[in-house]
N, C-alpha and C positions, 0 to 999 in steps of 0.2 A: 501497500499500499503504499506504507507506507509511500510518484509522479505529477505532483500538483505545478500549478502555473505559477510561476514567480515573476515578479515585476524586478528586474535587476538594477541597481543604481549602477552610477559609472565606475569603472576600475579605478580610477584615478582618486576619486573619494574614499572608496572602499580602502585603498592602501594607506591613506593619510590616517583613517581611523582606526585600523586593526593592526598595522604593521608596527609593533613595538619591541623593545629587546626582550619581553617576556612571552611574546606570541608567536616565537620562532619554532621551528620543528624540532630543534635539538635542547633537550631540557639542561638546567645545571645538575640535576642529579645524573644525567647520563654520562657526564663529563667525569664525574667522581667514581662510580661505580665499574665494577669489572665488568659487569652484564648490561647490555645497552638497556636505557629505558626506552619504552615504545609510548610514542605520542598519537593519541587517538582525537581527533576533531569530531565533534557532534552537536546537534542543534535540540537535543531532547531534554529541555528545562525539567520537565515532571520526571526525569529518571535520574537526573542527576546524582542523587544520593544514592540510588541502588548501583549506579555503574561506579561510583568510588567503592563501594563494597566489595564488588566484582574485582575491581583492580587490587585491592588490600589482599583478598583471596587468592587471587593469581600469584601474587608476590610472595605469600606465604607458602603456597604450594612449589613454587619453581625458582623464586629467588628473583625473578625477573619483573622489574618495576613497570608499570603502566601508568600513564597519565592521560586520563581522560580531560579534555579541554572544552568547555562549553562556549559556544557563541550563538547568541539568541537574541532575536527570534529568528525563525527560519530564513526570512527574506536577506537578513544580516550575514546569517552563515553563508547561505548560496554566494553572496557577494564576495567573501573572503576567500571561499574556494577557487572562485574563477580567477580572481585577482592574485591568488597564490601560484596558481597555475601557469600565469603569464610570467610571473618571476620565478618559477620552479623552485619554491618554498612549501610544498605540500607536506604533510606531515606522513608517518608510516602507515597510518589507516585513517580512512576518512569515509564519508558518504557524499553521494551527488544527489543535490534536489535540482533536478532540471529535466527536460524533455528528453526522448531517446535520442533525437538528432544530437543534442548537446552532450551526452553520456558517451555517444559514437566517439565524438570529437576528442574527448578527454583519451579514450583509449587509442585512439590513431596518433595521439600526440604523444604516448608512451607513458602516460601518466597512471595506467590501470594494469595490473598484473593478470595475465591469464590464469586462472587457477584450475582449468580442465585438469592437467596432468596431478594436481593433487586431490582433486574431487574424484578421478578414477583409480587411483592407487589403492592397493589391497581389496581389489575387487570391488572397486566404488564403494567402499564402506562410508566414507563422509556423506557422499552424495546420496545415497539411498535414505539416510536419515531424515532429509528434508520432504518437506510437501513439494510435489512436482511443480504445482503452479506458482511456488516461491521462487524456486530455481530460474524457472522461465523466464522471470522478469529481470535476470542477469543474465541470460544466455543469447547469446547472438548466432542464428543459425546460419547455415551455407546460403549464399548467394543473397543475404540480406541487402537491402536498399541503401544502407550506408556503409558498406564495402569494409566491413569490419572482420577480421577473420575469425571464424566459428569458435565459440568457446564460452566459457562460464567465467565471469569478470566481477563477481560480487559475492558475498555471503550474507545470506537473510539471519537476523537476529530475532525476528518476530514476523508474523503474517496478519494480514488484515482483509476484511471485505465489507462492503457497504451494503446494508439492509434497511429495512423499515421497521420501526419500533412504536409501541403504542402503550399509552397510560392505562393499565387495569383500573385502576381507581376513577377515573374519568370516564371510561368505557362502561363500568357500572352504573354511574351516575346518569348516562345516557340510555340506560337500559339495553345495553349491548351485551353480549357472550364474552366474558374475560377470557375464555379459553377457547375461543374461536375469532381470531383476526381474520379478515378480509383476505381470500386466495385469489378472486378474480378480479377484474377492473370493474365489474359490474356490482359486486359485493362492496368494493373499495368506493364507489360512488353512493351506495345505499348507506354505509357508514358516514360518510361525509354529511348525507342529509339528516340522519339521525342526530348527529353532535350538533349541525346547526340548530335544529329544533330545540335542542337543550341549551343554546347559547353556550356552547363549548368551542373553542377554536380549534381547528382541524389540523392540517399539517404544517409542521414547521421545517424549514432547513435553511442551510446559508448559501441560498442561490444568488446572493450577489456575488458569489465566487461561480463563475461560468462552468468550471470544471465539474462542479457537483450537479449543475443542469445537465451536461453532457453526459455525465455518468448513468443517470436514469434515462436520458434518450437512448444510449447504447443499449442498455438493458433492454426497452422495450424493442428496439431494432432487431436485436439477436433473436427475441421470441416471435417476433412477427415474419422476419425473412432470414434469418439463420446467417450463418458466418459465411458461406460462400458468395451469398448476394451483398454482404457486405463489404466483403474484398473485391468484388466485381466494381462495386461502387467507388471504391477507392483508386481503383486501376483506371477509373474512367468509363467502364464497359456499361455501366447502369447510372442514369442520371439521378440527381436528387427529385426531380420531378417526378419519379415513377411513384404510383398509387402507394406502395408500402412506406414510402419514406413521409409522404403526406399524412398518411395514417399515423405514423409516429409523432408527427407535429401535432396533430389533431387532437391527441391524446391530452397534451398540455393545455389547449384551447379548452376541452372539457372539464378539465380541474379548475381552470381560471373561473370559468362560468359558473361551476358548481358551489361557489363558496368554500371548497375544501383547504383552499392555500389561506395561510395565515398572512395577515395586514402586513404589507412592506417586505415581502419575503424576498423580492428580485433586487432588494438593495441591502438585504442582511448578511452580515458574514457569519460563518459557521459557529463562532465563539458566541454570538448573541443569540442565536438559533437553540445552541447547546443549554445556555442559560434559561431560555423560554420553556423548553422542554422539561428541564430539570425542576423549575419552580412551578411545574404544573399549570401552565398557561397556554397548552396545547396537547392534545390528546396524541397526536401522530408526530413521527419525526423520521427524516431520512439521513442516516449518519452511518460512520464507519465504526468497526470494532474498538476502536480507539476511545469510544465513548463510554464504554463501561467504566474505565477509569476516570474519565471527566466527571460523570454523573455520580460517582462514588464522592468525589470530592466536594460537589456542589449540593448533593442531597442523598446522603446513605440510605435514606428509607424510602426512595423512590421505587415504586411497584410498577414494574413494566415489563413488556416482553418483546421478543424478535420475530418478525416474520419476513419472508422473502417478497420481492416486488409483485404485484398482483399479474394474475397471467392474463394476456391479451388473446392468444391463440394457442391451440392444441398442437399446431405443426411443429413447433420447435421448443425445446425446453427453456424454462425461465432461468435467467444467469444473473451474477451480479458480480461487479468490478472486484476485484481481488487478487492478490498474490501477495508478494513480499512487502512488510510494512517499513521496518528501518533495515537498510542493507549497507554493510561497510565493503569499501574496496581498498585493495593494498597498493599502496604506490610502487610503480614498477621500478622506480629510480632510489628507493629507500636501500640506505645500508643495511637496514635491519629485516630485509624481505621475508627471510624464513622464519625468523622470530615472531613477526607479524602473522603469518600464516599460522602458525603453531598456537597463538593466542585465538585466534579466529576457529580453528578447530577445537579448542577448549570451551570456549565460550559458548559454542552451538552443542556442546555435549548434553546428555540427557539432564544430568543434575544441574547443571547451570540455568539450563534452559526452564526447568521447573521453578528454580528460583527466581527468575526475572519475571516469569509469568505471574508468579504468586504475588510478588513485590510491584509490578507496574500494571497488574491486569490487563495484558496484552497476550494474544494468542501466540504459542512458541512456533518457530519456525521447524522444530524438530518435532516429527510427526509421532515421536514415542515418548513425548513429554506430556501427553494429554490428561493425565490423571490430575484430579484434585483441582480441576479447572472449576470456576463458579458455574452457577446455572445459567447466567447470562453468556459468559464467554463459550459455554457448551453449546448454546444456540447458535451463535456465530461460527464456531469450529464445524459444527453440521452442515454449514453451507460451502466449506472449502472445496468439495467436489463440484459446486455449481459455479466457481469462479472464473472469469475471463477478464481480459484487459487488453485494449489496443496495444499495448507496446509487444503483446505476444504475436501479434499477426506479421507475417512476412513482409507487408506492405504498411505503411503508415499515412495518412490523410495530410493534406497541407494544413500549416496552423491558422492561416486566413479561413480556411473553410472552417475549421473547428471554432475558432473565434465567433464566426458569422453565424454558426448553428446556436452557439450558447446564447448569445446577444439577441438574435432572432425569436428564439424562444421565451425570453423576458419579454419582447413586446407583444408576443402573441397573448401571454398571460394578461396582460394589462388592457388587451384590445386595441394595440395600434398596429397589429400586423396580422394577416391571415396566414394560415397553414401554407397556403398555394403561394403567396408572395414569398414567403421564407425559402421554400424550395427553388424557385425561379433564381433568386437572389444568390442562394448558395451555387446553385448550377452554374451561373453566370461567372462567379468567382473561380470555381473549380477549373472551367475552360480557360479563364486567364491564368490561372496557376500552372496549367499543364503546359499551356503555350510558352510561358516564361520559361519553364524546365526544360523544353526542348531546345529553346533557342540557347540555354546555358551550356546543354550538353554538347551541342553543335560546335560550340568555340574550343 
């Protein structure tokens, strides 16, 4: 899950803010100790204490010091990583918060180690312990469009997926069955009507962040037309004016007109949406498995359940976005590369994965570490077999097209654009991008 869209500040500004004597890749302790100190950059402020405990445990067991260095929020972290790549000052281990295209550029620049030989060693013992969907988000397949050599380039330390949630107490207040969340879109609309009749706000989500809108649109598309037709659209063989795509966009039109969506949703960031649901001001939410930890902090007594997106069609299965949540990469230029890989092997072992899951309330990436999960995490874990993600496809859509879809759906929800108009606009931009790409490839 952990591929969100970030607005990056300029490299120059980032360098001024972050490059200081204490933020470099080589720590003072590494100069004193006989064993190297591994430096790891991360953005996960909610897990800082737990990661420090992990570091202490590793040093106790191995004698190797590990320094987790936090740079938050995630946007600032992304800036730092990009700027550090420019100056070749990346740490031993780090994460990349960017689209697949940017991820590929880091690999081709020599900043990410290919971990395939290590994953495949000893009868692929390391590789086999992960959820397949988790590793696939760090895997580049043969003949990928980014011209990256096939291989596994990252190590997931947890996994995530995005589903719907419902407040059982508010469902009861509205006279709804607290053990039967909606399974189909028609049931979904019926729930919305019942909530509205009882003056209970319906669905809340951070749809001011268009990646979350695109997430649900993808869910609907996979259920309505399946992977092959989605791929054909990306390749330019099926237009966005196809009836199936218009049906996808029309679902958001229906949701907007039904009164299901919370007021101000299209300008709402997800943190605000999480607070709204945690404070029981909305009966439904669309959010990721990370929310279990978030809601626990906001309202430990929140009584809620988890369910898959409502089914539109019986032709294809219901799917959700999911895969690796937080993933670490090894700096291919690090002097301590082998030590870094050993640490990542250790942190993804069953014992450490159980500890991380218990302390951070995130799903473990090690599929053998699912014991003792909380009821909510178990509900999220059960959907890992239903996960997909655009980054796992052999081809990806142009960023302009993706952005146009998200912003266009926002306009559909507030009645300022029709599904047909969005489809036509997306197709026009798609054709423009394809022509631009053809001209570039001819040069």
